[in-house]
N, CA, C and O atoms as a GROMACS GRO file, in nm:
protein
  580
    1MET      N    1   5.153  -1.922   1.983
    1MET     CA    2   5.230  -1.827   2.061
    1MET      C    3   5.175  -1.687   2.034
    1MET      O    4   5.155  -1.649   1.919
    2ASN      N    5   5.152  -1.610   2.141
    2ASN     CA    6   5.108  -1.472   2.122
    2ASN      C    7   5.229  -1.380   2.136
    2ASN      O    8   5.340  -1.425   2.163
    3GLY      N    9   5.206  -1.250   2.117
    3GLY     CA   10   5.315  -1.153   2.120
    3GLY      C   11   5.383  -1.143   2.254
    3GLY      O   12   5.505  -1.124   2.261
    4PHE      N   13   5.306  -1.155   2.362
    4PHE     CA   14   5.364  -1.148   2.495
    4PHE      C   15   5.460  -1.265   2.520
    4PHE      O   16   5.566  -1.248   2.579
    5ASP      N   17   5.420  -1.384   2.474
    5ASP     CA   18   5.507  -1.501   2.490
    5ASP      C   19   5.638  -1.483   2.413
    5ASP      O   20   5.745  -1.522   2.460
    6LYS      N   21   5.628  -1.423   2.295
    6LYS     CA   22   5.749  -1.400   2.215
    6LYS      C   23   5.843  -1.305   2.288
    6LYS      O   24   5.964  -1.329   2.293
    7LEU      N   25   5.789  -1.197   2.346
    7LEU     CA   26   5.874  -1.103   2.422
    7LEU      C   27   5.939  -1.172   2.541
    7LEU      O   28   6.058  -1.153   2.566
    8LYS      N   29   5.862  -1.251   2.615
    8LYS     CA   30   5.916  -1.320   2.732
    8LYS      C   31   6.026  -1.418   2.692
    8LYS      O   32   6.126  -1.430   2.761
    9GLU      N   33   6.006  -1.486   2.580
    9GLU     CA   34   6.107  -1.581   2.532
    9GLU      C   35   6.235  -1.508   2.490
    9GLU      O   36   6.345  -1.556   2.518
   10GLU      N   37   6.220  -1.394   2.424
   10GLU     CA   38   6.338  -1.321   2.378
   10GLU      C   39   6.414  -1.256   2.494
   10GLU      O   40   6.536  -1.247   2.489
   11ILE      N   41   6.343  -1.211   2.597
   11ILE     CA   42   6.412  -1.146   2.709
   11ILE      C   43   6.493  -1.248   2.789
   11ILE      O   44   6.593  -1.212   2.852
   12GLU      N   45   6.452  -1.374   2.788
   12GLU     CA   46   6.527  -1.477   2.859
   12GLU      C   47   6.663  -1.502   2.794
   12GLU      O   48   6.755  -1.549   2.861
   13LYS      N   49   6.677  -1.471   2.667
   13LYS     CA   50   6.803  -1.490   2.595
   13LYS      C   51   6.901  -1.375   2.617
   13LYS      O   52   7.018  -1.385   2.580
   14GLN      N   53   6.854  -1.265   2.676
   14GLN     CA   54   6.938  -1.147   2.697
   14GLN      C   55   7.015  -1.158   2.828
   14GLN      O   56   6.993  -1.249   2.908
   15ASP      N   57   7.105  -1.064   2.850
   15ASP     CA   58   7.185  -1.057   2.971
   15ASP      C   59   7.092  -1.042   3.093
   15ASP      O   60   7.011  -0.949   3.098
   16PRO      N   61   7.104  -1.132   3.191
   16PRO     CA   62   7.014  -1.125   3.307
   16PRO      C   63   7.038  -1.000   3.393
   16PRO      O   64   6.951  -0.964   3.473
   17ASN      N   65   7.152  -0.934   3.378
   17ASN     CA   66   7.183  -0.814   3.456
   17ASN      C   67   7.145  -0.685   3.384
   17ASN      O   68   7.171  -0.576   3.435
   18ASP      N   69   7.085  -0.695   3.268
   18ASP     CA   70   7.044  -0.576   3.192
   18ASP      C   71   6.905  -0.535   3.240
   18ASP      O   72   6.803  -0.567   3.179
   19TYR      N   73   6.904  -0.462   3.353
   19TYR     CA   74   6.778  -0.426   3.418
   19TYR      C   75   6.699  -0.322   3.338
   19TYR      O   76   6.576  -0.322   3.341
   20ALA      N   77   6.769  -0.236   3.268
   20ALA     CA   78   6.699  -0.136   3.186
   20ALA      C   79   6.619  -0.205   3.075
   20ALA      O   80   6.506  -0.166   3.046
   21LEU      N   81   6.678  -0.305   3.014
   21LEU     CA   82   6.607  -0.378   2.909
   21LEU      C   83   6.488  -0.455   2.968
   21LEU      O   84   6.381  -0.459   2.908
   22LYS      N   85   6.508  -0.514   3.084
   22LYS     CA   86   6.398  -0.585   3.150
   22LYS      C   87   6.283  -0.491   3.184
   22LYS      O   88   6.166  -0.525   3.164
   23ASP      N   89   6.316  -0.373   3.235
   23ASP     CA   90   6.212  -0.275   3.268
   23ASP      C   91   6.136  -0.232   3.142
   23ASP      O   92   6.014  -0.215   3.144
   24THR      N   93   6.210  -0.215   3.033
   24THR     CA   94   6.146  -0.174   2.908
   24THR      C   95   6.052  -0.283   2.857
   24THR      O   96   5.941  -0.254   2.814
   25VAL      N   97   6.096  -0.408   2.862
   25VAL     CA   98   6.012  -0.519   2.818
   25VAL      C   99   5.892  -0.535   2.912
   25VAL      O  100   5.782  -0.563   2.866
   26ASN      N  101   5.913  -0.518   3.042
   26ASN     CA  102   5.801  -0.525   3.137
   26ASN      C  103   5.696  -0.418   3.105
   26ASN      O  104   5.576  -0.443   3.116
   27TYR      N  105   5.743  -0.299   3.065
   27TYR     CA  106   5.647  -0.197   3.025
   27TYR      C  107   5.572  -0.241   2.899
   27TYR      O  108   5.450  -0.224   2.891
   28LEU      N  109   5.644  -0.297   2.802
   28LEU     CA  110   5.580  -0.342   2.678
   28LEU      C  111   5.477  -0.451   2.706
   28LEU      O  112   5.377  -0.461   2.636
   29LEU      N  113   5.502  -0.532   2.808
   29LEU     CA  114   5.408  -0.638   2.843
   29LEU      C  115   5.277  -0.582   2.901
   29LEU      O  116   5.176  -0.653   2.903
   30THR      N  117   5.278  -0.458   2.946
   30THR     CA  118   5.156  -0.396   2.996
   30THR      C  119   5.072  -0.335   2.883
   30THR      O  120   4.957  -0.298   2.904
   31ARG      N  121   5.131  -0.323   2.766
   31ARG     CA  122   5.062  -0.260   2.654
   31ARG      C  123   4.988  -0.365   2.572
   31ARG      O  124   5.043  -0.421   2.477
   32LYS      N  125   4.864  -0.392   2.607
   32LYS     CA  126   4.783  -0.492   2.539
   32LYS      C  127   4.751  -0.452   2.395
   32LYS      O  128   4.729  -0.538   2.310
   33ASP      N  129   4.750  -0.322   2.368
   33ASP     CA  130   4.719  -0.275   2.233
   33ASP      C  131   4.831  -0.307   2.134
   33ASP      O  132   4.808  -0.312   2.014
   34LEU      N  133   4.953  -0.330   2.185
   34LEU     CA  134   5.067  -0.358   2.097
   34LEU      C  135   5.095  -0.508   2.081
   34LEU      O  136   5.184  -0.546   2.005
   35GLU      N  137   5.022  -0.591   2.150
   35GLU     CA  138   5.050  -0.736   2.150
   35GLU      C  139   5.063  -0.796   2.010
   35GLU      O  140   5.155  -0.875   1.988
   36PRO      N  141   4.977  -0.764   1.914
   36PRO     CA  142   4.994  -0.823   1.780
   36PRO      C  143   5.122  -0.776   1.710
   36PRO      O  144   5.177  -0.848   1.627
   37LYS      N  145   5.169  -0.657   1.743
   37LYS     CA  146   5.290  -0.602   1.679
   37LYS      C  147   5.415  -0.676   1.724
   37LYS      O  148   5.515  -0.677   1.653
   38TYR      N  149   5.412  -0.737   1.842
   38TYR     CA  150   5.528  -0.810   1.892
   38TYR      C  151   5.554  -0.936   1.810
   38TYR      O  152   5.664  -0.991   1.815
   39LEU      N  153   5.454  -0.982   1.736
   39LEU     CA  154   5.469  -1.103   1.654
   39LEU      C  155   5.536  -1.074   1.520
   39LEU      O  156   5.566  -1.167   1.445
   40ASN      N  157   5.559  -0.948   1.488
   40ASN     CA  158   5.622  -0.911   1.362
   40ASN      C  159   5.761  -0.977   1.354
   40ASN      O  160   5.843  -0.961   1.444
   41GLU      N  161   5.784  -1.050   1.247
   41GLU     CA  162   5.909  -1.126   1.233
   41GLU      C  163   6.032  -1.037   1.216
   41GLU      O  164   6.143  -1.080   1.248
   42GLU      N  165   6.015  -0.913   1.166
   42GLU     CA  166   6.131  -0.827   1.147
   42GLU      C  167   6.172  -0.756   1.276
   42GLU      O  168   6.272  -0.683   1.278
   43LYS      N  169   6.098  -0.775   1.383
   43LYS     CA  170   6.125  -0.709   1.510
   43LYS      C  171   6.178  -0.809   1.612
   43LYS      O  172   6.138  -0.925   1.614
   44SER      N  173   6.270  -0.762   1.698
   44SER     CA  174   6.323  -0.846   1.806
   44SER      C  175   6.364  -0.757   1.923
   44SER      O  176   6.385  -0.637   1.906
   45VAL      N  177   6.374  -0.816   2.040
   45VAL     CA  178   6.414  -0.743   2.160
   45VAL      C  179   6.558  -0.695   2.145
   45VAL      O  180   6.591  -0.583   2.185
   46GLU      N  181   6.644  -0.778   2.088
   46GLU     CA  182   6.784  -0.741   2.068
   46GLU      C  183   6.795  -0.619   1.977
   46GLU      O  184   6.870  -0.526   2.004
   47GLN      N  185   6.721  -0.620   1.869
   47GLN     CA  186   6.723  -0.508   1.776
   47GLN      C  187   6.662  -0.383   1.840
   47GLN      O  188   6.709  -0.272   1.815
   48MET      N  189   6.560  -0.400   1.921
   48MET     CA  190   6.500  -0.288   1.992
   48MET      C  191   6.603  -0.224   2.086
   48MET      O  192   6.610  -0.102   2.097
   49ARG      N  193   6.681  -0.307   2.153
   49ARG     CA  194   6.784  -0.258   2.244
   49ARG      C  195   6.885  -0.171   2.168
   49ARG      O  196   6.923  -0.064   2.215
   50HIS      N  197   6.927  -0.218   2.051
   50HIS     CA  198   7.021  -0.141   1.970
   50HIS      C  199   6.957  -0.011   1.918
   50HIS      O  200   7.023   0.093   1.912
   51PHE      N  201   6.830  -0.018   1.881
   51PHE     CA  202   6.759   0.101   1.834
   51PHE      C  203   6.754   0.207   1.943
   51PHE      O  204   6.782   0.324   1.917
   52ILE      N  205   6.718   0.167   2.065
   52ILE     CA  206   6.709   0.261   2.176
   52ILE      C  207   6.847   0.314   2.213
   52ILE      O  208   6.863   0.431   2.245
   53LYS      N  209   6.947   0.227   2.209
   53LYS     CA  210   7.083   0.269   2.240
   53LYS      C  211   7.131   0.374   2.140
   53LYS      O  212   7.191   0.473   2.179
   54ASN      N  213   7.105   0.353   2.011
   54ASN     CA  214   7.144   0.450   1.909
   54ASN      C  215   7.072   0.583   1.928
   54ASN      O  216   7.131   0.689   1.910
   55LYS      N  217   6.943   0.577   1.963
   55LYS     CA  218   6.868   0.700   1.988
   55LYS      C  219   6.927   0.773   2.109
   55LYS      O  220   6.940   0.896   2.107
   56GLY      N  221   6.962   0.700   2.212
   56GLY     CA  222   7.019   0.761   2.332
   56GLY      C  223   7.156   0.822   2.306
   56GLY      O  224   7.188   0.927   2.361
   57ASN      N  225   7.236   0.756   2.223
   57ASN     CA  226   7.369   0.809   2.192
   57ASN      C  227   7.361   0.945   2.124
   57ASN      O  228   7.453   1.026   2.138
   58LYS      N  229   7.254   0.970   2.050
   58LYS     CA  230   7.238   1.099   1.984
   58LYS      C  231   7.214   1.212   2.084
   58LYS      O  232   7.235   1.329   2.053
   59HIS      N  233   7.169   1.177   2.205
   59HIS     CA  234   7.140   1.276   2.307
   59HIS      C  235   7.253   1.292   2.407
   59HIS      O  236   7.242   1.373   2.499
   60SER      N  237   7.360   1.218   2.391
   60SER     CA  238   7.471   1.229   2.487
   60SER      C  239   7.555   1.352   2.457
   60SER      O  240   7.569   1.394   2.342
   61HIS      N  241   7.609   1.408   2.561
   61HIS     CA  242   7.694   1.526   2.548
   61HIS      C  243   7.808   1.513   2.646
   61HIS      O  244   7.786   1.500   2.767
   62SER      N  245   7.929   1.515   2.596
   62SER     CA  246   8.050   1.502   2.679
   62SER      C  247   8.047   1.375   2.762
   62SER      O  248   8.093   1.373   2.876
   63GLY      N  249   7.994   1.270   2.705
   63GLY     CA  250   7.991   1.142   2.774
   63GLY      C  251   7.876   1.125   2.872
   63GLY      O  252   7.862   1.019   2.933
   64TRP      N  253   7.793   1.228   2.888
   64TRP     CA  254   7.680   1.222   2.980
   64TRP      C  255   7.550   1.219   2.904
   64TRP      O  256   7.535   1.280   2.798
   65CYS      N  257   7.456   1.146   2.960
   65CYS     CA  258   7.325   1.138   2.898
   65CYS      C  259   7.222   1.103   3.006
   65CYS      O  260   7.242   1.010   3.084
   66TYR      N  261   7.114   1.179   3.009
   66TYR     CA  262   7.004   1.146   3.099
   66TYR      C  263   6.877   1.143   3.016
   66TYR      O  264   6.839   1.242   2.955
   67ILE      N  265   6.814   1.028   3.016
   67ILE     CA  266   6.690   1.012   2.941
   67ILE      C  267   6.587   0.951   3.035
   67ILE      O  268   6.612   0.847   3.096
   68ASN      N  269   6.474   1.013   3.045
   68ASN     CA  270   6.366   0.970   3.131
   68ASN      C  271   6.314   0.833   3.084
   68ASN      O  272   6.317   0.803   2.965
   69ASP      N  273   6.266   0.751   3.178
   69ASP     CA  274   6.212   0.620   3.144
   69ASP      C  275   6.098   0.630   3.043
   69ASP      O  276   6.086   0.547   2.953
   70ASN      N  277   6.015   0.733   3.058
   70ASN     CA  278   5.902   0.748   2.967
   70ASN      C  279   5.947   0.770   2.823
   70ASN      O  280   5.880   0.726   2.730
   71VAL      N  281   6.060   0.837   2.805
   71VAL     CA  282   6.114   0.858   2.670
   71VAL      C  283   6.163   0.724   2.614
   71VAL      O  284   6.139   0.693   2.497
   72VAL      N  285   6.232   0.646   2.695
   72VAL     CA  286   6.279   0.515   2.651
   72VAL      C  287   6.161   0.425   2.616
   72VAL      O  288   6.164   0.354   2.516
   73PHE      N  289   6.057   0.428   2.698
   73PHE     CA  290   5.938   0.348   2.670
   73PHE      C  291   5.871   0.394   2.540
   73PHE      O  292   5.820   0.313   2.464
   74ALA      N  293   5.871   0.524   2.517
   74ALA     CA  294   5.813   0.577   2.392
   74ALA      C  295   5.894   0.529   2.272
   74ALA      O  296   5.836   0.498   2.168
   75TRP      N  297   6.027   0.524   2.286
   75TRP     CA  298   6.110   0.473   2.176
   75TRP      C  299   6.082   0.325   2.151
   75TRP      O  300   6.081   0.281   2.037
   76ALA      N  301   6.060   0.249   2.258
   76ALA     CA  302   6.028   0.107   2.243
   76ALA      C  303   5.894   0.090   2.171
   76ALA      O  304   5.882   0.005   2.083
   77VAL      N  305   5.796   0.170   2.208
   77VAL     CA  306   5.666   0.166   2.140
   77VAL      C  307   5.682   0.206   1.994
   77VAL      O  308   5.624   0.143   1.905
   78MET      N  309   5.761   0.309   1.969
   78MET     CA  310   5.786   0.353   1.832
   78MET      C  311   5.852   0.242   1.751
   78MET      O  312   5.817   0.219   1.636
   79TYR      N  313   5.949   0.171   1.812
   79TYR     CA  314   6.018   0.062   1.744
   79TYR      C  315   5.920  -0.046   1.699
   79TYR      O  316   5.926  -0.091   1.585
   80TYR      N  317   5.830  -0.086   1.787
   80TYR     CA  318   5.736  -0.192   1.751
   80TYR      C  319   5.620  -0.142   1.666
   80TYR      O  320   5.557  -0.222   1.596
   81SER      N  321   5.590  -0.014   1.670
   81SER     CA  322   5.475   0.039   1.596
   81SER      C  323   5.506   0.072   1.451
   81SER      O  324   5.419   0.062   1.365
   82LEU      N  325   5.630   0.113   1.424
   82LEU     CA  326   5.665   0.158   1.289
   82LEU      C  327   5.748   0.054   1.216
   82LEU      O  328   5.823  -0.020   1.280
   83PRO      N  329   5.737   0.046   1.083
   83PRO     CA  330   5.817  -0.051   1.007
   83PRO      C  331   5.965  -0.014   1.009
   83PRO      O  332   6.001   0.103   1.022
   84ASN      N  333   6.051  -0.114   0.996
   84ASN     CA  334   6.195  -0.093   0.997
   84ASN      C  335   6.240   0.001   0.886
   84ASN      O  336   6.333   0.078   0.904
   85SER      N  337   6.173  -0.005   0.771
   85SER     CA  338   6.213   0.082   0.661
   85SER      C  339   6.192   0.229   0.699
   85SER      O  340   6.272   0.314   0.661
   86PHE      N  341   6.087   0.260   0.772
   86PHE     CA  342   6.061   0.397   0.817
   86PHE      C  343   6.162   0.440   0.922
   86PHE      O  344   6.204   0.556   0.925
   87LEU      N  345   6.202   0.347   1.009
   87LEU     CA  346   6.299   0.376   1.115
   87LEU      C  347   6.442   0.371   1.065
   87LEU      O  348   6.536   0.397   1.140
   88LYS      N  349   6.460   0.338   0.937
   88LYS     CA  350   6.592   0.327   0.873
   88LYS      C  351   6.678   0.221   0.940
   88LYS      O  352   6.796   0.242   0.968
   89ILE      N  353   6.617   0.105   0.965
   89ILE     CA  354   6.688  -0.009   1.021
   89ILE      C  355   6.705  -0.111   0.910
   89ILE      O  356   6.607  -0.152   0.847
   90ASP      N  357   6.828  -0.150   0.885
   90ASP     CA  358   6.858  -0.246   0.779
   90ASP      C  359   6.868  -0.386   0.840
   90ASP      O  360   6.955  -0.412   0.923
   91THR      N  361   6.777  -0.475   0.800
   91THR     CA  362   6.779  -0.611   0.855
   91THR      C  363   6.829  -0.713   0.753
   91THR      O  364   6.820  -0.833   0.778
   92LYS      N  365   6.881  -0.669   0.640
   92LYS     CA  366   6.927  -0.763   0.538
   92LYS      C  367   7.050  -0.841   0.583
   92LYS      O  368   7.054  -0.964   0.570
   93ASN      N  369   7.151  -0.769   0.636
   93ASN     CA  370   7.276  -0.835   0.673
   93ASN      C  371   7.286  -0.863   0.822
   93ASN      O  372   7.335  -0.968   0.863
   94ASP      N  373   7.240  -0.767   0.902
   94ASP     CA  374   7.258  -0.779   1.046
   94ASP      C  375   7.140  -0.711   1.113
   94ASP      O  376   7.103  -0.600   1.075
   95ASN      N  377   7.079  -0.775   1.211
   95ASN     CA  378   6.961  -0.720   1.277
   95ASN      C  379   6.991  -0.596   1.360
   95ASN      O  380   6.898  -0.526   1.400
   96THR      N  381   7.117  -0.568   1.386
   96THR     CA  382   7.149  -0.458   1.475
   96THR      C  383   7.208  -0.338   1.403
   96THR      O  384   7.244  -0.241   1.468
   97THR      N  385   7.220  -0.341   1.272
   97THR     CA  386   7.283  -0.234   1.198
   97THR      C  387   7.180  -0.141   1.139
   97THR      O  388   7.088  -0.185   1.070
   98THR      N  389   7.195  -0.013   1.166
   98THR     CA  390   7.107   0.084   1.103
   98THR      C  391   7.172   0.134   0.975
   98THR      O  392   7.295   0.132   0.963
   99THR      N  393   7.093   0.176   0.881
   99THR     CA  394   7.148   0.219   0.753
   99THR      C  395   7.230   0.347   0.769
   99THR      O  396   7.320   0.372   0.689
  100LYS      N  397   7.201   0.429   0.868
  100LYS     CA  398   7.278   0.551   0.888
  100LYS      C  399   7.420   0.519   0.932
  100LYS      O  400   7.514   0.586   0.891
  101ASN      N  401   7.435   0.417   1.015
  101ASN     CA  402   7.565   0.385   1.071
  101ASN      C  403   7.644   0.287   0.986
  101ASN      O  404   7.762   0.262   1.013
  102LYS      N  405   7.581   0.230   0.885
  102LYS     CA  406   7.644   0.126   0.806
  102LYS      C  407   7.744   0.188   0.708
  102LYS      O  408   7.710   0.282   0.637
  103LYS      N  409   7.865   0.136   0.705
  103LYS     CA  410   7.967   0.184   0.612
  103LYS      C  411   7.985   0.080   0.502
  103LYS      O  412   7.983  -0.041   0.528
  104THR      N  413   8.002   0.128   0.381
  104THR     CA  414   8.024   0.036   0.271
  104THR      C  415   8.170  -0.007   0.271
  104THR      O  416   8.259   0.077   0.285
  105PRO      N  417   8.196  -0.136   0.257
  105PRO     CA  418   8.334  -0.182   0.258
  105PRO      C  419   8.406  -0.141   0.130
  105PRO      O  420   8.347  -0.141   0.022
  106THR      N  421   8.532  -0.107   0.144
  106THR     CA  422   8.612  -0.073   0.027
  106THR      C  423   8.683  -0.199  -0.019
  106THR      O  424   8.740  -0.272   0.062
  107THR      N  425   8.680  -0.222  -0.148
  107THR     CA  426   8.743  -0.342  -0.200
  107THR      C  427   8.888  -0.318  -0.238
  107THR      O  428   8.970  -0.409  -0.228
  108ASN      N  429   8.919  -0.194  -0.281
  108ASN     CA  430   9.054  -0.165  -0.325
  108ASN      C  431   9.083  -0.018  -0.298
  108ASN      O  432   9.015   0.069  -0.352
  109ASN      N  433   9.182   0.010  -0.216
  109ASN     CA  434   9.216   0.148  -0.183
  109ASN      C  435   9.321   0.205  -0.276
  109ASN      O  436   9.358   0.321  -0.262
  110ILE      N  437   9.371   0.128  -0.368
  110ILE     CA  438   9.478   0.172  -0.457
  110ILE      C  439   9.418   0.242  -0.578
  110ILE      O  440   9.332   0.187  -0.647
  111VAL      N  441   9.466   0.365  -0.603
  111VAL     CA  442   9.422   0.439  -0.721
  111VAL      C  443   9.545   0.484  -0.797
  111VAL      O  444   9.655   0.493  -0.742
  112SER      N  445   9.526   0.512  -0.924
  112SER     CA  446   9.638   0.556  -1.005
  112SER      C  447   9.677   0.698  -0.964
  112SER      O  448   9.598   0.770  -0.904
  113LEU      N  449   9.797   0.738  -0.997
  113LEU     CA  450   9.847   0.869  -0.962
  113LEU      C  451   9.764   0.978  -1.031
  113LEU      O  452   9.737   1.082  -0.971
  114GLU      N  453   9.725   0.954  -1.155
  114GLU     CA  454   9.645   1.052  -1.229
  114GLU      C  455   9.508   1.070  -1.164
  114GLU      O  456   9.460   1.182  -1.149
  115GLU      N  457   9.446   0.959  -1.124
  115GLU     CA  458   9.315   0.966  -1.060
  115GLU      C  459   9.324   1.038  -0.926
  115GLU      O  460   9.235   1.115  -0.891
  116ALA      N  461   9.430   1.013  -0.851
  116ALA     CA  462   9.449   1.080  -0.722
  116ALA      C  463   9.465   1.230  -0.742
  116ALA      O  464   9.410   1.308  -0.665
  117LYS      N  465   9.540   1.272  -0.846
  117LYS     CA  466   9.558   1.414  -0.875
  117LYS      C  467   9.425   1.478  -0.912
  117LYS      O  468   9.397   1.590  -0.871
  118GLU      N  469   9.342   1.408  -0.991
  118GLU     CA  470   9.211   1.460  -1.030
  118GLU      C  471   9.122   1.479  -0.908
  118GLU      O  472   9.054   1.581  -0.895
  119ARG      N  473   9.122   1.382  -0.818
  119ARG     CA  474   9.041   1.392  -0.696
  119ARG      C  475   9.086   1.509  -0.610
  119ARG      O  476   9.004   1.581  -0.554
  120LEU      N  477   9.217   1.526  -0.600
  120LEU     CA  478   9.272   1.634  -0.520
  120LEU      C  479   9.235   1.770  -0.579
  120LEU      O  480   9.204   1.863  -0.505
  121GLU      N  481   9.239   1.782  -0.710
  121GLU     CA  482   9.202   1.908  -0.775
  121GLU      C  483   9.055   1.941  -0.751
  121GLU      O  484   9.020   2.058  -0.732
  122LYS      N  485   8.970   1.841  -0.753
  122LYS     CA  486   8.827   1.864  -0.729
  122LYS      C  487   8.802   1.914  -0.587
  122LYS      O  488   8.713   1.995  -0.564
  123LYS      N  489   8.882   1.865  -0.491
  123LYS     CA  490   8.864   1.902  -0.351
  123LYS      C  491   8.925   2.038  -0.317
  123LYS      O  492   8.895   2.094  -0.212
  124LYS      N  493   9.010   2.091  -0.404
  124LYS     CA  494   9.081   2.215  -0.374
  124LYS      C  495   8.996   2.340  -0.385
  124LYS      O  496   9.043   2.448  -0.349
  125GLY      N  497   8.873   2.330  -0.432
  125GLY     CA  498   8.788   2.448  -0.449
  125GLY      C  499   8.772   2.524  -0.320
  125GLY      O  500   8.763   2.464  -0.212
  126ASN      N  501   8.768   2.656  -0.330
  126ASN     CA  502   8.747   2.740  -0.211
  126ASN      C  503   8.606   2.722  -0.161
  126ASN      O  504   8.512   2.712  -0.240
  127GLU      N  505   8.591   2.717  -0.030
  127GLU     CA  506   8.460   2.699   0.031
  127GLU      C  507   8.424   2.821   0.114
  127GLU      O  508   8.511   2.880   0.178
  128GLN      N  509   8.298   2.859   0.114
  128GLN     CA  510   8.251   2.970   0.192
  128GLN      C  511   8.123   2.928   0.263
  128GLN      O  512   8.034   2.870   0.200
  129LEU      N  513   8.112   2.956   0.391
  129LEU     CA  514   7.992   2.924   0.466
  129LEU      C  515   7.882   3.023   0.431
  129LEU      O  516   7.908   3.142   0.416
  130SER      N  517   7.763   2.973   0.418
  130SER     CA  518   7.648   3.056   0.390
  130SER      C  519   7.575   3.086   0.519
  130SER      O  520   7.571   3.001   0.609
  131ILE      N  521   7.517   3.205   0.532
  131ILE     CA  522   7.440   3.235   0.652
  131ILE      C  523   7.308   3.158   0.654
  131ILE      O  524   7.241   3.153   0.756
  132PHE      N  525   7.272   3.099   0.541
  132PHE     CA  526   7.150   3.021   0.531
  132PHE      C  527   7.176   2.873   0.554
  132PHE      O  528   7.084   2.792   0.538
  133GLY      N  529   7.298   2.836   0.590
  133GLY     CA  530   7.332   2.697   0.618
  133GLY      C  531   7.401   2.633   0.501
  133GLY      O  532   7.374   2.666   0.385
  134GLY      N  533   7.490   2.541   0.531
  134GLY     CA  534   7.559   2.468   0.427
  134GLY      C  535   7.684   2.539   0.380
  134GLY      O  536   7.721   2.644   0.432
  135VAL      N  537   7.750   2.480   0.283
  135VAL     CA  538   7.874   2.531   0.230
  135VAL      C  539   7.853   2.566   0.083
  135VAL      O  540   7.799   2.486   0.007
  136LYS      N  541   7.896   2.684   0.044
  136LYS     CA  542   7.891   2.724  -0.096
  136LYS      C  543   8.032   2.710  -0.152
  136LYS      O  544   8.129   2.747  -0.085
  137GLN      N  545   8.044   2.658  -0.271
  137GLN     CA  546   8.175   2.642  -0.334
  137GLN      C  547   8.191   2.746  -0.445
  137GLN      O  548   8.099   2.767  -0.525
  138TRP      N  549   8.306   2.809  -0.449
  138TRP     CA  550   8.338   2.906  -0.553
  138TRP      C  551   8.430   2.838  -0.653
  138TRP      O  552   8.531   2.781  -0.614
  139ASN      N  553   8.396   2.844  -0.778
  139ASN     CA  554   8.478   2.782  -0.881
  139ASN      C  555   8.486   2.879  -0.997
  139ASN      O  556   8.386   2.907  -1.063
  140LYS      N  557   8.607   2.931  -1.023
  140LYS     CA  558   8.629   3.023  -1.135
  140LYS      C  559   8.531   3.138  -1.132
  140LYS      O  560   8.471   3.173  -1.234
  141LYS      N  561   8.517   3.198  -1.013
  141LYS     CA  562   8.430   3.314  -0.991
  141LYS      C  563   8.283   3.285  -1.019
  141LYS      O  564   8.207   3.378  -1.046
  142LYS      N  565   8.242   3.162  -1.015
  142LYS     CA  566   8.101   3.125  -1.030
  142LYS      C  567   8.057   3.051  -0.905
  142LYS      O  568   8.131   2.970  -0.850
  143LEU      N  569   7.938   3.079  -0.862
  143LEU     CA  570   7.884   3.012  -0.745
  143LEU      C  571   7.819   2.881  -0.788
  143LEU      O  572   7.732   2.880  -0.875
  144ILE      N  573   7.861   2.773  -0.728
  144ILE     CA  574   7.806   2.641  -0.759
  144ILE      C  575   7.730   2.592  -0.638
  144ILE      O  576   7.786   2.592  -0.528
  145ASN      N  577   7.606   2.552  -0.653
  145ASN     CA  578   7.527   2.498  -0.541
  145ASN      C  579   7.533   2.349  -0.540
  145ASN      O  580   7.473   2.285  -0.454
   0.00000   0.00000   0.00000
């Protein structure tokens, strides 16, 4: 099986009405230089779809987003060209979860009253915005970075 066959096989498993994904895969099928990269076991069409969707969501504003086809195709090429570790895609638990969006599960939300008071005291510090970016915290008349 070559890389093109793998892409064709994976696109058949996707929603037949997802025309944007089909167009993206059709573009990838024209890229003969990327054919060996499609055989990479850590890559899949489903994961590529989620990668592009997450990239697009970052560009949305007030529920609207317009992204040119060439930009989407460039993201698809980037997905297959770069390793998942560089793209910050975590494939250990779920092929569609990125490490940026992944939340760690909490095992126990119950804390003692003393611990809760300590946490609250730590958060009570006065904050001041810096003109150089970020937040500066003032603690007992000392600047803490």
